[in-house]
LUMVEX-563753 format. One record per atom (N, C-alpha, C): residue in one letter; x, y, z. Coordinates in steps of 0.001 Angstrom, whole numbers, plus 500000, padded with zeros to 6 digits. Example, Ala and Ser with C-alpha at 12.3 -4.5 7.8 and 13.67 -1.06 7.14 Angstrom:
2
A513190494310507800;A512300495500507800;A513200496700507800;S512850497750507080;S513670498940507140;S512900500030507870;
REM end
This chain:
251
M323143919114452396;M324342918280452471;M325543919157452815;S326345918733453797;S327486919533454219;S328544919576453122;N329396920608453197;N330472920737452211;N331428919551452274;L331674919057453516;L332569917908453669;L331998916691452968;R330681916455453139;R330050915288452522;R330074915408451004;K329804916620450515;K329848916836449063;K331248916553448517;T332250917010449263;T333634916807448832;T333983915330448793;L333563914585449838;L333845913157449896;L333149912409448754;M331906912800448454;M331188912153447356;M331870912436446019;L332328913674445853;L333015914051444618;L334304913254444468;L335031913090445559;L336270912326445512;L336001910866445174;F334911910318445736;F334552908922445466;F334208908724443991;V333374909609443437;V332997909517442019;V334231909632441134;T335120910554441480;T336349910739440708;T337206909482440752;F337308908872441944;F338092907650442106;F337535906517441254;V336210906344441283;V335572905286440501;V335788905515439011;T335646906756438585;T335822907089437162;T337239906801436706;I338214907212437518;I339613906989437167;I339938905502437171;S339404904766438147;S339652903324438231;S339108902608437005;F337891903003436569;F337278902382435399;F338107902674434152;A338536903934434012;A339336904320432847;A340664903574432840;S341279903418434021;S342557902706434106;S342390901250433724;A341287900648434155;A341032899250433810;A340851899085432316;Q340193900050431688;Q340011899976430246;Q341329900157429507;E342252900980430056;E343520901235429406;E344466900038429523;K344297899214430564;K345180898084430784;K345073897094429644;L346217896670429112;L346226895740427993;L346173894298428496;I345445893465427776;I345386892040428064;I346283891325427060;S347183890498427557;S348066889718426697;S347485888324426530;F347141887975425283;F346606886636425022;F346796886306423554;G347425885174423281;G347665884742421920;G349057885130421437;K349371884715420211;K350691884951419643;K350575885463418209;S351584886222417805;S351673886728416438;S353034886367415867;S353060885991414591;S354337885683413957;S354321886134412512;S355495886177411922;S355616886533410513;S355398885292409654;L355199885517408370;L355051884398407435;L356339883591407359;D357485884277407382;D358771883577407324;D358929882601408480;R358561883042409684;R358693882159410833;R357742880973410719;A356511881244410251;A355528880168410125;A355958879133409087;L356573879588407991;L356931878671406910;L358300878030407096;F359259878850407516;F360654878398407501;F361268878264408889;K360458878461409922;K360926878301411300;K362171879142411581;T362147880392411102;T363259881291411366;T363365881573412867;K364477882179413269;K364769882352414688;K364001883498415342;E363335884321414524;E362599885421415138;E361515884882416069;K361305885602417147;K360384885134418175;K358941885461417822;E358048884597418298;E356638884952418268;E356413886105419239;L355499886993418887;L355195888136419745;L353855887926420432;P353706888413421660;P352406888293422326;P351374889203421665;L350152888744421588;L349059889585421110;L348531890399422281;L348405891692422086;L347911892581423128;L346550893131422721;W345632893159423686;W344250893557423440;W343862894693424374;K343057895607423857;K342630896768424634;K341108896800424729;N340608896929425944;N339169897029426166;N338650898333425546;V337629898230424731;V337077899418424069;V335908900001424863;N334884899182425124;N333673899732425749;N332931898708426603;T333672897731427141;T333048896778428056;T333535897045429477;D333026896290430439;D333411896492431842;D334821895964432091;P335446896428433172;P336798895947433491;P336889894437433691;D335785893810434121;D335822892368434366;D335145891555433264;T334843892180432131;T334208891444431025;T335157890391430455;W336444890727430405;W337450889842429820;W338505889507430867;H338884888242430957;H340033887893431789;H340670886602431291;V341949886461431606;V342711885282431199;V342777884321432372;E342486883053432100;E342542882009433110;E343284880825432514;K344559880681432902;K345454879672432333;K345546879867430823;D345085878898430036;D345211879014428576;D343919879480427916;L343006880057428709;L341723880512428184;L341577882019428314;L340939882612427318;L340444883985427417;L338945883876427613;I338470884373428753;I337068884205429124;I336342885544429029;C335218885521428331;C334374886707428172;C333031886431428839;T332583887335429705;T331300887155430385;T330115887413429467;G330345888154428388;G329267888501427462;G328525889772427825;K328864890381428949;K328151891580429399;K329150892638429871;P328884893869429470;P327863894337428538;P328270894044427092;I327368894361426165;I327692894231424753;I328783895234424404;G329781894791423674;G330887895652423284;G332028894819422740;V333210895425422652;V334363894735422077;V335644895090422821;M336631894238422623;M338015894666422850;M338753894504421526;R339810895271421357;R340485895325420061;R341961894985420187;S342539894587419056;S343983894388419002;S344683895717419210;E345867895662419801;E346613896899420037;E347016897557418725;K347325896770417703;K347779897305416420;K346809896944415308;Q346979897584414175;Q346173897278412997;Q346822896155412189;Y345962895471411424;Y346424894410410532;Y345817894626409148;E346597894245408134;E346136894372406747;E345908892990406134;N346971892283405836;N346878890932405292;N347377889948406346;F346564888945406655;F346922888060407771;F346058886807407757;I346498885838408539;I345706884646408838;I345429884656410336;L344165884544410698;L343759884494412099;L343268883089412421;H343920882462413401;H343444881184413932;H342837881457415301;V341588881036415500;V340934881248416792;V340021880067417094;E340097879593418329;E339216878528418786;E338260879115419824;W336984878768419716;W335970879373420584;W334923878351420996;M334330878606422168;M333309877703422696;M332261878504423456;H331016878367423041;H329926878997423771;H329582878163425002;M329147878854426045;M328827878199427312;M327331878137427578;E326536878835426760;E325080878840426926;E324402878610425586;A323245877980425624;A322455877799424402;A322072879161423822;G322247879298422534;G321872880553421868;G322856881675422040;G324060881378422532;G325062882426422730;G325450883121421429;N325808884398421551;N326128885223420384;N327488885873420597;S328323885847419574;S329616886526419619;S330152886612418196;G331393886979418073;G332011887069416758;G333319887810416847;T333953887929415717;T335148888755415625;T334993889693414435;F335513890901414575;F335504891877413491;F336928892005412961;V337086891893411648;V338386892153411036;V338316893468410261;W339483894097410107;W339584895388409420;W338600896402410014;S338555896456411330;S337579897296412033;S338192898632412447;N337315899637412572;N337776900911413141;N337804900873414667;A337209899822415262;A337209899621416725;A336626900803417480;T335743901557416839;T335148902737417455;T333641902717417232;P332883902174418182;P331426902165418021;P330884903583417919;P329957903839417001;P329391905184416880;P328511905522418080;E328234906794418246;E327406907241419361;E326049906521419330;G325648905996420474;G324377905305420574;G324423903841420178;A325605903343419791;A325751901943419397;A326843901296420245;R326908899965420220;R327870899234421043;R328950898532420226;L328745898420418902;L329664897636418083;L330270898495416979;P331507898201416577;P332208899013415574;P331915898534414155;N332599899150413199;N332450898688411820;N333493897612411514;G333473897130410287;G334420896108409866;G333718894994409120;V334394893869408983;V333797892654408435;V333608891697409607;E332363891308409866;E332104890434411004;E332171888969410587;V332848888211411434;V332906886757411307;V332056886216412459;Q330863885752412131;Q329852885420413143;Q330201884150413920;M329948884201415233;M330102883032416109;M328813882896416916;L327923882036416467;L326645881834417136;L326513880382417605;E325915880205418783;E325623878857419262;E324424878312418490;L324381877008418272;L323417876406417351;L321954876655417716;E321652876797419005;E320260876985419411;E319758878405419169;W320632879282418700;W320234880676418498;W319011880782417598;V318978879995416543;V317856880102415597;V316538879690416247;N316572878701417133;N315346878241417795;N314887879200418891;L315835879935419465;L315508880860420547;L315175882261420042;N315314882484418748;N315064883816418180;N314083883759417011;K313009883007417182;K311964882942416159;K311223884267416087;R310806884623414899;R310049885859414678;R308700885502414070;D307652885820414813;D306288885471414388;D306171883976414110;G306857883189414941;G306795881744414810;G307684881159413739;V308427882006413038;V309281881542411942;V310720881403412443;T311314880235412238;T312698879996412634;T313645880610411601;P314620881412412047;P315582881980411094;P316357880888410365;P316939881213409216;P317713880222408458;P318851879649409295;I319101878359409144;I320164877692409891;I321528878276409557;A321647878947408402;A322918879548408002;A323417880574409020;Y322481881154409780;Y322865882128410794;Y323968881603411699;V323923880321412032;V324764879799413113;V325963878997412621;H326316879131411362;H327437878348410839;H328495879225410165;G328730880397410737;G329843881215410270;G329517882142409127;E328490882984409318;E328198883981408285;E329254885082408286;L329446885691407138;L330370886813406958;L329600887985406369;F329876889201406871;F329168890365406342;F329836891650406828;G329719892674406012;G330206893983406391;G329213894682407303;V329726895477408231;V328874896213409167;V329387897644409316;G328473898520409729;G328859899895410029;G329292900697408827;G328761900360407654;G329131901088406446;G330172900388405597;V330822899373406145;V331762898570405355;V330948897570404534;T331196897513403245;T330448896599402378;T331376895529401812;T330771894393401455;T331502893280400866;T330641892644399774;V331267891803398977;V330552891024397965;V330549889570398434;P329363889008398745;P329318887650399308;P329597886562398279;D330340885532398691;D330527884355397837;D329234883559397704;N328509883442398822;N327302882623398878;N326169883479399441;P325552884306398614;P324676885363399124;P323459884869399900;R323238885506401015;R321960885485401731;R321671886948402011;G321077887617401032;G321000889069401065;G322403889632400900;T322783890561401776;T324132891139401710;T325148890284402462;R324683889279403185;R325571888402403937;R326005887223403075;S327091886573403513;S327519885343402857;S327369884196403847;K326693883131403427;K326462881982404295;K327429880857403952;S327739880041404937;S328594878879404697;S327844877856403843;I328578877187402978;I327946876216402080;I327821874845402732;E328347874713403944;E328200873469404700;E328082873825406173;N327192873161406890;N326972873444408308;N327956872637409150;R328941873341409752;R330039872640410409;R330257873056411865;C329552874058412360;C329769874512413733;C329213873515414744;K329806873524415942;K329381872661417042;K328698873501418113;G327893872841418955;G327092873531419947;G327830873850421238;K327076874308422230;K327659874745423505;K328477873618424141;G329550874040424798;G330416873079425464;G331387872367424554;E331374872695423250;E332297872082422301;E333127873170421623;W334387872857421382;W335283873822420760;W335091873864419250;N335059875072418712;N335053875311417275;N336367875967416875;T336827875664415682;T338059876256415162;T337766877047413899;Y338120878319413925;Y338035879171412742;Y339459879498412265;D339704879348410986;D340885879898410336;D340380880923409336;V340761882180409556;V340239883304408784;V341393883909407995;V341336883780406678;V342381884317405805;V341889885647405246;C342632886699405514;C342225888062405120;C343319888675404258;V343031888844402974;V344030889365402031;V343353890303401030;D343813891548400986;D343409892496399948;D341893892595399789;G341185892712400912;G339739892875400862;G338955891591400705;V339651890456400684;V339011889145400567;V339142888411401899;V338044887815402355;V338058886999403562;V337572885602403210;K338355884600403588;K337963883200403423;K337931882561404804;L336853881822405095;L336653881244406414;L336627879717406345;S337513879102407142;S337488877667407362;S336842877398408714;V335837876532408727;V335147876140409956;V335474874685410259;N336152874474411378;N336490873119411816;N337111872282410697;G338083872904410021;G338909872146409093;G338527872167407634;K337536872997407247;K337158873069405835;K336732874488405474;F337246875000404335;F336840876324403879;F335428876255403305;V334526877064403890;V333119876973403517;V332460878326403252;N333215879426403403;N332574880731403235;N333608881775402843;G333110882864402242;G334021883936401856;G333276885177401386;V333973886287401463;V333496887548400889;V334680888206400181;A334381889152399306;A335419889872398573;A335054891346398519;G336002892141398043;G335739893553397790;G335418894375399011;A335986894030400172;A335719894822401374;A336193896261401158;T335326897210401474;T335659898619401260;T336635899155402302;Q336838898393403370;Q337876898713404360;Q338703897454404547;K340010897557404269;K340824896337404269;K342123896461405056;K342124897384405981;K343183897467406983;K342580898088408234;G342778897435409376;G342202897961410613;G342493897027411767;Y341701897144412795;Y341897896366414017;Y341106895066413966;I341531894113414754;I340760892901415003;I340050893086416336;C338753892851416365;C337971892996417602;C337339891660417975;L337322891367419261;L336570890247419807;L335321890797420465;E334213890095420279;E332904890649420641;E332323890003421894;S331819890852422758;S330996890449423901;S329558890784423539;E328683889760423496;E327318890058423050;E326258889259423815;G326319889346425155;G325198888868425943;G325336887534426630;A326295886712426212;A326432885383426800;A327908885023426926;P328265884209427927;P329676883867428120;P330227883027426968;I331470883301426618;I332162882555425577;I333630882448425969;H334245881319425638;H335662881098425914;H336433881054424597;F337657881587424637;F338559881536423486;F339864880864423902;R340529880243422935;R341865879695423196;R342648879667421882;N343962879493422010;N344846879299420853;N344623880340419761;I344612881600420150;I344513882669419151;I345907882937418583;K346006882885417280;K347295883141416633;K347071883923415347;I347945884875415100;I347911885673413874;I349226885500413137;I349145885161411865;I350314885142410993;I350188886333410055;E351104887277410176;E351065888466409310;E351636888140407938;L350934888577406910;L351334888359405532;L351872889664404944;P352554889602403795;P353063890834403192;P351957891851402920;A352316893114403031;A351356894197402797;A350959894263401332;G349833894904401083;G349359895115399724;G349285896594399408;V348475896927398418;V348258898330398044;V346915898742398634;T346961899491399706;T345760899906400421;T345793901417400601;S344751902082400134;S344709903546400196;S344275904004401584;P344495905275401908;P344018905803403190;P342510905641403354;E341758905743402257;E340301905597402320;E339882904168402663;Q340786903211402422;Q340489901808402709;Q341067901362404059;T341555902318404835;T342227902041406101;T341469902698407243;A341246901953408303;A340592902516409486;A341530903525410151;P340985904572410794;P341829905532411497;P342659904850412584;V343875905314412760;V344758904762413784;V344358905333415140;L344241904461416131;L343864904850417482;L345087904839418393;K345020905613419457;K346110905638420432;K345986904464421387;
REM end
């Protein structure tokens, strides 16, 4: 191979690498954040845009289309909030586009998948399409229906105490999620290591004692397309959280 050709190939690889890195660095603006005072008393302070940073997915995995945040589901990975949150209420509406689709959100996450893995630590709020249990039978056995109705559990070394135990996970006490092509609404209240989950208008699940209770919010890409809308965060007053209970701050 001539020196000129080698040089051109090197320049091309460098260009692609830089382009990919730049795409990952670009922030996506979607959703709104407000203080508790504004939410309760309609104070004059403005709502702030929510900014999201791609962690380990492709540049085209996430995009905004009018009032929707669209995720292709590929590759598996996450994008994270630009800032960390401690005590807050997260409102998020989501809709799977394929039978058996898998996704979720991580709260109080370090937003840093370990080497050889695609997902970070934190407390996961599961978002599964209803057919997932039928499409993922093991030795002919259908997994528990609780899988697809908003399970909560710690991942990546973060532990929790389940309100409604299914092993280390907490299952919803009522099956309220809707299937593909239908919008689901989650209201996730996160305060002092406690997470309470409302599914489509009713609180049905919770965990307590999270060993990490300040960190990033991550949205998950996990193999199938999913749409999000009306994401809103209401920040609540801070609590007493030690450095050991806080995820490392990222640039």
